[in-house]
N, C-alpha and C positions, 0 to 999 in steps of 0.2 A: 224154689228156684236155684238151680246149681250155681255154684260159685262162678265157673266160666260165664254162665249168662249173666251174671251180674257185673261181671268185668266187662262184657261187652257194651250193655247200657253205659257203663261208667264211661269207656273210652270215648263213646261217641258225643257224650255229653260234655266231656272235659275238652275234647278238641273243639267242640263247637263253642262253649264259653271262652275258651283262650280266644279265639277270633272275635266273638261279638265284645268281649272285655277291651280290646284295642281299638273297638269303632268309637269314632265321636259323633256318631248320628245322633241328633237331637231334634230331628225334624217330626214330621207327621209320620205316625207309627203305621208301617204297611199292613194292609188288611189282608190276612190270609185267606187262603180259599175257603169259601162257606162249607159248613158242615163237615169239617175234616175233624176226624177223630184222632187221637193221640194212639200211635202204633205200641202195641203191648207184645209181650214175648210169651209165645204157646210153649205149653209144658211139654207136650209131645205132639208127635206128626198126625195130622188128619188127612184123610184122602176123601177130598170133595166128589160129588156125585154128580157127573154131566147131566146137563138138560138134555131131556129127549126132543125138544123142540130147536135145539141149537146145534150147528155143524161147527164145532171149534178145530181152529187150526193147531198145528203141533210143529214146533221146530224141534227136531230129534238130531243130535250131533251123531247118533250111531253107538254109542255108547262111549263111557270115559275110559281114557287111556287105550285106544283101539285105533287099528289103522293110521298110526301117527298123531292121532288128535290127543292133546293133553290139554285142552282148555278148561276154562269152568263149566260149561253148560251141559249138562245131560240132555234135559229138555226144556222146553217153554211151551206151555200149555194153555189153551183156551178152555177152561173148565165148564165155564157156563157163559152167558153174554156179558156178565160183569165180574168174573172172578179169571184172574192169571196166576198159574202155578210156575214157578221157576225153581226147577229142579237142579241142583249144581252139583257138580263133581267132589267138590270139598266145602267145608264150612268158608264163608265168606263175610269177615266180620265188618267189611266196609260198603256191603250191599246198598243201604239205604243212602250213605253218602254218593255213591257212584251212581246210582239211577237217577239222582237227582241233576245230574249233570247235563244241560241242555242238549248236548249231543245225541243223547238217548232219547231224544224227543219222538212224539208220536204223531204220525200222519195216517190218513185214509188209505186202507189197502187198495181201494179202486184207484186212489190218485197215483200211489206208487206204481201200480199195474199199468195204467193210462200213459205215464211218463217214462215207462221202461225202467225205473228205478233210477231216474235222474231229473228230479224235481229242481233243477240248478237255479232256475230265476224265479219259479212261482210255486212256492212252496204251500201247502194247505194245513193249517194247523187249527187250534183251539184258543189260541191266546186274543190278548185285547186289542190286536192289530191284525189287518190282513194286508198284505202286499198288493199295491194298487199299480204301481209301475216302476222299473229300474231304469233310470235314465243313466245310461253308462258314461261314465267319465264325470257324471256330475251328482247324482242324488240317489237315493232309494226312498219312495213314498208310499206311505202306509196310510191305511184309513180305519177308524175306528170299528172294532166289533161291537155293535150295540147289544148284540145278544150274549154278550161274555157273562159267565156264571159269576166271575169275581169282581171286582173293583173296576167298573167301566170307566174309561179314560174320559177326562174332562174335557180334551181337545179332539175335534174330528180328523184332524191330520197329523201325522208325524212325518218329517223330512228328516232323513239321515244323510249327511254331508260329511266331506273328508278334505283334509289339509295335512300334508306331511310335516309341515313346519309348525311348532308350537304357537310361535307369533302369530301366523297366520289364523291359527284357530281363534286365538284371543282376541285378534282384531276383529273377527267376526262378531263376538260378543259386544265388545266396545262399540262396535259401529251399528248395534242394534239388530243384526240380521241373523243371529241366534241365540238360543237360552241357554244353552250348555255345551261343554266341550271335554274330552280327555287330556290328561296329562299335561298340565302347564310347564313350560321350562323354568328350570332352576332360577335364571335370573328374573323371571315374571312373578316369582311370588310375593315380594315386597309390593309391587304395583297391584296384584289383585287385593292384598290384605287391606291397602290403603284406600281402595275403591268402594265408596258405599253402594255402588250399583253392581256390585259382584259379591258372590261368596264363594270361599275355597272349603272344597267338600273333601275331607280327609278321607283316602281309601286304603285302609290298613290291610291290604292284599299280601298273602304270603307269595314271595318272588324269588326269581333267581336269575342274574345275567352271569353268562359263562363264555369263554373261549374254548371252542370245542376243536378236535382233532379227529382226522380218519384215519385208522392204523394201516389201511391197504394202500396207503400212498406214501412213499419215502420222502423225507426220514422221519414221517412220523410213527414208522413202523417200531422205532427205537424209543424203548420206554424212558431212557435217560434224556433224550431230546425232549420228549414230553416235560420230563420231570425238571429239566432246565429251564425250560420256559416258564413252568410253575414257580421257580424260585426267583426267575429274573424279572417278573413283573411287578411292580409296585402297586398294588392293589388298593391299598389305603389312600395314595395319591389319586388314583380315578375317582373314588368316593367322595373324598374331599373336594375335588375340583369340579366334578361334574353332576354329584346327585343332591337333591334336597334335604331338607331336616327329616330325622327319622329313619336315614338310609344308614346300612352298617356293612362293613366289608363280612364277606361270607367266611364263616370258619367251616362251613359243611355245604353240600349241595342243597340241603332242605334247609328251610328256616328253622330256628330253634322253636318258634310258636306252634311248629306241627309235632306231635308226641313221636318219639324216637328219631327226629330229624338231626339230633346233634349226638347221637350216641358215637362212640369211639373218637380217634385223635383228631385233632383240628389240623387245618391245612397248613402248607409250608408257609414259613415266614420268608419275607423278602431279603434274599441275599444275594446281590449282583455277583460278588466275587465268587461265591461258591457254585452259583449257575453257571458263570464263565468256565469254571474248572471241569465241572460236569459234562458240559458242552464238547469242550477239547477231549476230554477222556472219551467220550461217545465218537469221536472221529471230526470234528468240525471246529478245529481251532480257531479258524477265520468265519466261522457263521456259514450261511448258505442263503440263498434266495426262496423267497415263499410269497404265498398272496394271502391277504386278508380279505375274507368276503363277509359283505352284511347286505341288509336291506335298509333302506331310509324310511323306516317305521318307528315311531315313537312308542315307548311302552312304559309302564312304570318301573319295570327294570332295566330300562335304556332310555332315559328322557332324552339325550342328544347323541344319537347314533354316529354320526359322522364325526363329531369331536372326540369321542371315545376311541373311535378307529383310529383317529390320527394320532392320539397320545399313545396308544398302545405300538402303533407303527414307529413312533419315535423311541419309546422304551426299548423295543425290540434291537434298533439299531444300537442304542446307547449301551445298553447293558450286555448284550450278547452278540453284537454285529450281524444280527439276522437283517437282511434288507427285504421288505415286506412291502409288495405292490399292493394298494386299496382296490378292490373292485366292488362298485356297488351294483347289487342285482333286483330285478323286478321282484316284489313280495312273493307272488306265487310260485315262480321259478325257483326262487332262493329255497323257500320251504321244501318244496318237493325235491330238489337237488340233494339238498343238505340231509333230508330224512334218509334217502336211499343212499347215503354214504359216497355221493359222487362229487364232493369237494376236494380238492388235493391240497389246499392249505390249512388257514385258520377261518373256522366260522364264528361269527359272532351271532349268538342266540341267547335265547332265555325262555323263563317260563313263568306264567302266571297260575297259581294254584287254581284247579277246576273244582276240587270237591275236597272236603276236610280230613285228608287220612295220607299217610306218608306214602302209600302205593301211588297216589296220583303224582309225585315227584320220582320217586326212585323207580318203580315198576315200569313207568312210559318209558324212562331213558334209557335204562340199563336191562331191558328184558333181552332174553335170548333172540328174539325174532326182529328187534330194533338194530338197523344197519347204520344209525347215523354215525357212530364213532367206530365203523369198519367192523371186523369180526368181535362178535360180543365176548365177554369175560365171564366163563363159568363160575370164576371165583366171587363174582357180584351177583349174577343173576339167579345162581342156585341158592343161596340163602334168602335171597328175596323172594323167591316163589314159595319157598318153604314158609316164610314169615307170612306172606298173604293170606294163607290158609290157615293160620293160627290163632285161636280164640284165646288163648292164655297169654296175659302181659308177661309173664316170667320167662315163657318160651320164646316169646317174640323179640324182647329186648336184645338178647345176646345175637340174635340172628341180623338184626337191623345194625349193631356194632360191626358185626364182620364184613357187611356189606359196605359199610361206610369206610372202614379201614382198607378195605380191597379197591375201592374208587381211588383212594388217597395212594395206594401202591402202585396202580395200573395208569393213572392219570389220563383217563379218556377225554377229558376236559378240565379247565381251570376255572373254580368258581371265583367270581369276581365280587357282586354284590348282592344284597337284598336291598331293593330299592324302595324309599319311602314313594308313595305316590298319592295322588289327588286328582280330582275333578273342578271343574269351576261352572258355576250357575249364575245367572243374573239374580239380583236380588228378588226380582219379581216372581220367581219360580217358588211355589209353595211345594214343600214335601220332596225337595229334591235331595238325593243321597247318592252314596257311592259304595257298593257293598263290597265285603272283603272275599266272598265266595260268590260265583255266579254274575249274572250280568243285571244291571240296572233295567226295569221295565218303567217305560214312560208312561204308563197308565197311572203312575203313582206322582207323577211329575204334575203341577198346574201352574201354567203361567199367566192363566185368566183370559185366553185367547182361543180363538179356533185351531190354531195351528202351533207346533212346536218344533222347533230345530235343533238338533243336537251334531255336532261336529267331532268326528271321530279321527284318526291318523291315517287312514287309507281307504280304499275302496273293498268292499267284500270280494272274495275271490269266487264265491257262489253263495248262493241261500239254501242250500241245501248242507246242513252242517253235521248230518252224519258221516261224511266225507270231507271234513275241513278240521284245520286245528289252529287257524289264525283267530285273534280277537275281534278283528271288525267283521268278519263273518259271522261268528257267534253270536254277537251283539246284536246284529240285524235279524237273526234267526230267533234270539230269544223274545222278540216281541210278537211272534207269530205261532211258533211252535212250543207245545209245553210237553214235559216230560211226567213220569209217574210221581215222583217227588220234586221238590224245588227248593231253594233258599230264600228266605226271608231278607230283609234289607241287613240284618245284622249278620247273617251267614248261617243261621241256624236251618238245618232239615226240616221240612215240613211237607205233608201229603198235598199232591197237586190233583193230577187225573186219577190218582189212587185216593182213597179214602183212609187206607192203612194197608201196610204189607208186613204179616206176621210170620216169623220165623219158626220152625221146628227147635227141637232142644239144641242140637249141635249146629245151626246157622246154615244148614245145608239144602234147606228147602224154604222157599218163601211163597207165601201165598197172599196175593195182593187183591183186594176188594175196589172196584173201579167206581168212580164217580158216575151216577146215572143222571140221564138227561143233558148230557153235554152234546152239544151240536158243533160240528167242524164248520168252517168258513164258507164250504161247498154246500152247506146243507145235510150231509149226511151226518149220521148218529155214530157218535164214538161208542165203541164196544171192544172185547177182548181180542176179537180177530185183529182190529187195526194195531194192537201191541204186538201180537205175535209176529204179524207180517213187517211190522217196522222193524223189529229186532232180527228177524230173518234177511231182509234186504242190508242190514249191517253186518250179521254175523257169518251168513252161509255165502262162502265163496262160489259155491255152485249155483247159488240161486239166479233166475234171470233178472232179479230186481238187484242183484248186487254189481250195481253200475257205477253210480254217483259221479264223481268229476273227476278225480284222479284214479278212482278204482282201488285206493289202498286201504280205506276205512281204518285208519291209523289207531285211534281209541278204541274202535270196536277190537281189533287186533290184540292191542297191548293190554287193556284192561280186562280183557275176558280171557287173557291168557293164550290167545291164538284164534284164528278163525276155523269154522267148521269147513270141512272139505276144501282145505287150502291147498293149492298147487304144490307139489313137491320143490323144494330148493333145487334149483340147477347146480349140477356139480357134486 
């Protein structure tokens, strides 16, 4: 086995071990999908022979680096009923970690076609639960999948509810109306720890909270203005005041627990006088007026959004004489508008790691196609693109250092905090856990009853998560739709709908063997064509199935380095 292949295996293992070691989970061990084999490394490329009785689908990009396409995918082919080949344009060291992300879940080709590529409220999957009904404004109700090939849920019904205030979520548990919740408030930790009827579930998730700017709006088109704000905010004060134990002030955008996350120089120190001088030299000696936009949704990276927004508002006025109006936006509108670079002030947003690789943090936010911060910076995205295709650690390390230093130089955002996070469950729940990567699946929780109720921070935007990015939607989808790989409760990558995906020597071709005998909730049989069609719906902008909710398909776009047949950018 060649040195670069050994490094690939080592980097995946080390990244996952780092996540797992920080987990405090000591409850019932997650049952892995049965009959799953360990992924092995292929020494040479092998060409599978198509079955004469199977008409396999193919997603064809038309060729790498042709007609303006510079994405990762050359072809995705259903070789036979239970074999899918991903032929990529370049090596992809993070392939397994990425395809385990639930956004890349598989639905039946017939269902995607019947819904016109928009199963927004009625996803069909292979998971431990199926959607029964979505009571808008109140709850999503799921029913147990009795034919599930993995660990069948002990309860017949799962109810997912929501409350924007952490105190309201906690009250639901204390009153006996719920069994679990997301992200308790900092002030509630002592109450929870002292209550024998509750259990605090440490969630060692890699995350980041940041203040974002869009450089197509004045004065944020001036790097010195952005830098002045970066130096004029006491980030440590925010962490000390509003964050729970285990949180830390961010030295880089990516947490240091993720390999290469903290390469390069640390962020600017707080220096109000230097910030005020820099702002004056940039032409704003008396400050200016702006807006702080946020959504009232609690996250591990932002446990009390309103309080943090008010503190940033106060610091801007006190330290820089910047007058900031606070505007609270509806969650879906905020995500879509900020993602498109449509907010003319400061937007408060964050990120929870979806898969254990630095590409999940940096490539998503600073890609050439991401308009969130305005016009992208080639000094950032060019080394990132090269690094994402590099299977050699010695070559990748300086590229990530270069990208991190460029992020500091151009200040598209200010990294504030890596938040400590937790869930809460009642003591009656056996097997309760809060994973560092991926979403909790409630077939592993057992409250001893027929119904289990979980309260999260907000209502899902839709239940078609190929075209969503918010945690509330992703948590709901995770109960229903599964991907080729998944994460266990400690964050380790494991086979799911695939039994293994084996790479060729340079990590540019991955051949996935699929689990046989799996049935979708609608009774149809899972096969390789479902995989190809599900990826086509997300990746091919010209496909009639590329509809979704917003039609943006952000994760498919960013994490596969661009969509196939993407329309030409205006201007």
